[in-house]
KEKE-3310 file (N, C-alpha, C; in steps of 0.2 Angstrom, whole numbers, plus 5000, padded with zeros to 4 digits):
npx = (5674:5682:5689:5698:5704:5713:5717:5727:5728:5737:5729:5730:5730:5735:5733:5721:5720:5728:5722:5711:5717:5722:5711:5704:5714:5713:5701:5702:5711:5703:5693:5681:5669:5672:5666:5658:5669:5675:5664:5664:5676:5675:5664:5673:5683:5676:5672:5684:5690:5682:5685:5698:5697:5687:5690:5697:5702:5710:5719:5730:5726:5715:5704:5702:5693:5689:5680:5677:5665:5657:5645:5646:5653:5659:5663:5671:5674:5683:5685:5695:5689:5676:5665:5648:5638:5622:5615:5615:5604:5598:5609:5611:5598:5599:5607:5607:5604:5612:5622:5627:5636:5648:5653:5648:5643:5648:5641:5629:5633:5639:5629:5621:5628:5630:5622:5618:5619:5627:5628:5637:5642:5655:5659:5669:5678:5675:5668:5660:5657:5649:5648:5640:5639:5632:5641:5647:5654:5669:5671:5678:5682:5691:5686:5672:5657:5650)
npy = (5419:5405:5396:5382:5370:5357:5346:5334:5328:5324:5312:5320:5331:5344:5346:5352:5367:5370:5368:5377:5389:5389:5390:5402:5411:5409:5414:5427:5432:5431:5440:5438:5441:5445:5439:5429:5421:5418:5411:5399:5394:5390:5380:5371:5368:5360:5349:5344:5341:5330:5321:5319:5313:5302:5296:5284:5268:5261:5271:5284:5297:5311:5319:5336:5347:5362:5374:5389:5395:5407:5414:5405:5394:5379:5365:5349:5336:5322:5306:5290:5282:5272:5277:5285:5277:5269:5279:5296:5304:5299:5299:5313:5316:5309:5316:5324:5336:5332:5324:5334:5340:5335:5333:5331:5341:5347:5342:5348:5361:5364:5363:5373:5384:5384:5385:5373:5356:5340:5324:5309:5292:5286:5274:5262:5271:5279:5292:5306:5323:5337:5354:5369:5387:5402:5417:5433:5448:5458:5476:5479:5466:5452:5439:5442:5438:5441)
npz = (4850:4857:4872:4878:4891:4897:4910:4919:4934:4949:4962:4974:4989:4986:4972:4971:4974:4965:4953:4954:4954:4941:4934:4939:4934:4920:4918:4923:4914:4902:4905:4913:4925:4941:4952:4947:4942:4955:4961:4952:4954:4966:4965:4956:4965:4975:4967:4962:4975:4978:4969:4972:4986:4985:4972:4971:4964:4949:4944:4949:4948:4941:4930:4924:4914:4906:4898:4889:4880:4870:4880:4891:4903:4904:4914:4918:4928:4931:4938:4942:4949:4959:4955:4956:4967:4968:4962:4959:4962:4973:4982:4984:4989:5002:5010:5023:5036:5048:5042:5034:5042:5044:5031:5014:5008:4997:4983:4983:4985:4973:4965:4969:4965:4951:4934:4928:4932:4930:4935:4935:4929:4921:4910:4916:4920:4931:4942:4935:4935:4928:4925:4921:4919:4916:4909:4916:4910:4912:4908:4892:4889:4883:4877:4876:4871:4854)
capx = (5680:5682:5696:5697:5710:5712:5723:5727:5731:5738:5724:5733:5726:5739:5732:5715:5721:5732:5716:5708:5721:5722:5705:5704:5719:5711:5695:5704:5713:5697:5689:5675:5667:5676:5661:5657:5675:5675:5659:5665:5681:5672:5662:5678:5686:5673:5672:5691:5690:5678:5689:5704:5694:5683:5691:5702:5703:5716:5724:5731:5725:5710:5705:5699:5692:5686:5679:5672:5662:5652:5644:5645:5658:5658:5669:5670:5679:5681:5690:5696:5686:5670:5659:5643:5635:5615:5613:5616:5598:5598:5615:5608:5593:5600:5611:5603:5608:5617:5628:5631:5640:5654:5655:5643:5640:5651:5638:5624:5636:5640:5621:5619:5633:5630:5616:5616:5625:5626:5632:5636:5647:5659:5660:5676:5682:5673:5663:5660:5654:5649:5643:5639:5637:5633:5646:5646:5661:5670:5671:5684:5684:5695:5682:5665:5654:5645)
capy = (5416:5401:5393:5377:5368:5350:5344:5327:5329:5318:5313:5324:5337:5350:5347:5356:5373:5372:5368:5382:5394:5389:5392:5409:5414:5409:5419:5434:5435:5431:5446:5436:5446:5441:5435:5422:5417:5416:5405:5393:5391:5386:5374:5366:5365:5355:5343:5340:5337:5324:5317:5316:5309:5297:5294:5278:5265:5259:5276:5289:5304:5313:5324:5343:5350:5368:5378:5396:5396:5411:5417:5399:5391:5371:5361:5343:5333:5314:5302:5284:5279:5267:5282:5286:5271:5270:5285:5303:5307:5296:5302:5320:5316:5307:5321:5326:5340:5330:5322:5340:5343:5332:5332:5330:5348:5348:5341:5353:5367:5364:5363:5380:5390:5384:5385:5366:5351:5333:5319:5303:5287:5285:5267:5260:5277:5282:5298:5313:5329:5342:5359:5375:5393:5409:5422:5440:5450:5465:5480:5477:5458:5449:5435:5444:5436:5447)
capz = (4852:4864:4874:4883:4893:4901:4915:4922:4940:4954:4967:4980:4991:4983:4966:4971:4973:4958:4947:4956:4952:4934:4931:4940:4930:4913:4918:4924:4907:4897:4907:4916:4930:4947:4956:4944:4943:4962:4962:4948:4957:4972:4962:4955:4971:4979:4962:4963:4982:4978:4965:4977:4992:4983:4966:4970:4957:4946:4943:4955:4944:4939:4924:4924:4908:4906:4892:4888:4873:4870:4887:4895:4905:4906:4918:4919:4933:4930:4942:4941:4955:4958:4952:4960:4968:4970:4959:4961:4965:4980:4985:4986:4994:5008:5013:5028:5040:5052:5037:5031:5047:5043:5025:5010:5006:4990:4977:4984:4984:4965:4962:4971:4961:4944:4931:4926:4934:4928:4939:4930:4928:4914:4910:4916:4922:4937:4942:4931:4937:4924:4926:4917:4922:4911:4911:4915:4909:4913:4902:4889:4890:4877:4874:4877:4864:4851)
cpx = (5679:5688:5694:5704:5708:5718:5722:5731:5731:5732:5728:5730:5728:5736:5725:5716:5725:5727:5712:5711:5721:5715:5704:5708:5716:5705:5697:5706:5708:5693:5682:5675:5670:5670:5659:5663:5676:5670:5661:5671:5680:5670:5667:5682:5683:5672:5679:5692:5687:5682:5695:5702:5690:5686:5696:5703:5709:5722:5724:5730:5717:5710:5700:5698:5688:5686:5675:5671:5656:5651:5644:5651:5656:5664:5667:5676:5678:5687:5690:5693:5680:5665:5654:5639:5627:5612:5614:5610:5597:5604:5613:5603:5594:5606:5607:5608:5614:5623:5631:5636:5647:5656:5648:5639:5642:5646:5632:5627:5637:5633:5619:5623:5632:5622:5613:5622:5622:5631:5631:5642:5649:5661:5667:5680:5681:5667:5665:5656:5655:5645:5645:5637:5637:5638:5644:5654:5662:5671:5678:5686:5687:5690:5674:5662:5650:5651)
cpy = (5411:5399:5386:5374:5361:5348:5337:5329:5323:5319:5313:5330:5344:5351:5352:5363:5376:5372:5374:5388:5395:5392:5399:5412:5415:5415:5426:5437:5436:5437:5444:5440:5441:5437:5429:5418:5415:5410:5399:5390:5387:5379:5369:5364:5360:5348:5340:5338:5330:5319:5314:5312:5303:5293:5288:5275:5263:5264:5281:5297:5304:5318:5330:5345:5356:5372:5385:5395:5400:5415:5410:5396:5383:5368:5355:5341:5326:5311:5295:5279:5273:5271:5282:5280:5273:5276:5291:5305:5305:5299:5309:5320:5313:5312:5326:5331:5338:5327:5328:5342:5341:5330:5331:5336:5349:5347:5346:5360:5369:5366:5371:5385:5389:5383:5376:5361:5344:5329:5313:5298:5287:5278:5265:5265:5281:5288:5304:5318:5335:5348:5365:5382:5398:5413:5429:5442:5457:5469:5479:5470:5455:5444:5436:5441:5441:5453)
cpz = (4858:4865:4878:4885:4897:4905:4918:4928:4945:4959:4974:4982:4987:4977:4967:4970:4967:4952:4948:4953:4944:4931:4932:4935:4923:4913:4919:4917:4902:4899:4910:4923:4936:4951:4953:4944:4950:4962:4957:4950:4963:4970:4960:4960:4974:4974:4963:4970:4982:4974:4969:4983:4989:4976:4965:4963:4955:4945:4948:4952:4943:4934:4926:4917:4908:4899:4893:4881:4874:4877:4891:4896:4907:4909:4920:4923:4932:4934:4939:4946:4954:4955:4957:4961:4970:4967:4962:4965:4972:4984:4988:4991:5001:5012:5018:5032:5044:5048:5035:5036:5047:5036:5020:5006:4998:4984:4977:4983:4976:4962:4963:4966:4953:4941:4929:4928:4932:4931:4935:4932:4921:4914:4911:4920:4928:4936:4938:4933:4931:4925:4922:4921:4916:4914:4911:4913:4911:4907:4898:4888:4883:4874:4874:4870:4862:4851)
residu = (UNK:UNK:UNK:UNK:UNK:UNK:UNK:UNK:UNK:UNK:UNK:UNK:UNK:UNK:UNK:UNK:UNK:UNK:UNK:UNK:UNK:UNK:UNK:UNK:UNK:UNK:UNK:UNK:UNK:UNK:UNK:UNK:UNK:UNK:UNK:UNK:UNK:UNK:UNK:UNK:UNK:UNK:UNK:UNK:UNK:UNK:UNK:UNK:UNK:UNK:UNK:UNK:UNK:UNK:UNK:UNK:UNK:UNK:UNK:UNK:UNK:UNK:UNK:UNK:UNK:UNK:UNK:UNK:UNK:UNK:UNK:UNK:UNK:UNK:UNK:UNK:UNK:UNK:UNK:UNK:UNK:UNK:UNK:UNK:UNK:UNK:UNK:UNK:UNK:UNK:UNK:UNK:UNK:UNK:UNK:UNK:UNK:UNK:UNK:UNK:UNK:UNK:UNK:UNK:UNK:UNK:UNK:UNK:UNK:UNK:UNK:UNK:UNK:UNK:UNK:UNK:UNK:UNK:UNK:UNK:UNK:UNK:UNK:UNK:UNK:UNK:UNK:UNK:UNK:UNK:UNK:UNK:UNK:UNK:UNK:UNK:UNK:UNK:UNK:UNK:UNK:UNK:UNK:UNK:UNK:UNK)
# end
């Protein structure tokens, strides 16, 4: 069995905890291990915060899509801003400790908490951050694969 959901949220700070709570609620209902659920919710919060902060552009919204398929959760956050300029590798490489003191930790944190992360630009739509994480299940989970 698998589940997925998609949200379109206003680029407002209040949308970040809403997205996080919805993810945690879905994972709790599905029976995902609490530690994994928490780590994914932190990664989602970082991606959403970046969309709120940097996602300007022609729309005042961003999109969050999440899915659980088998033993993997995939989350995608896409905004309507200018996208990643200069390439994501360069952006990650120039995040030095001094820069990290005032921000810039989010992308690194997402990479640390997830198994696979992709940063890109959606033509005409802004930045897209997609991350996957293998799931652990609580005993008696509703969606546990196998």
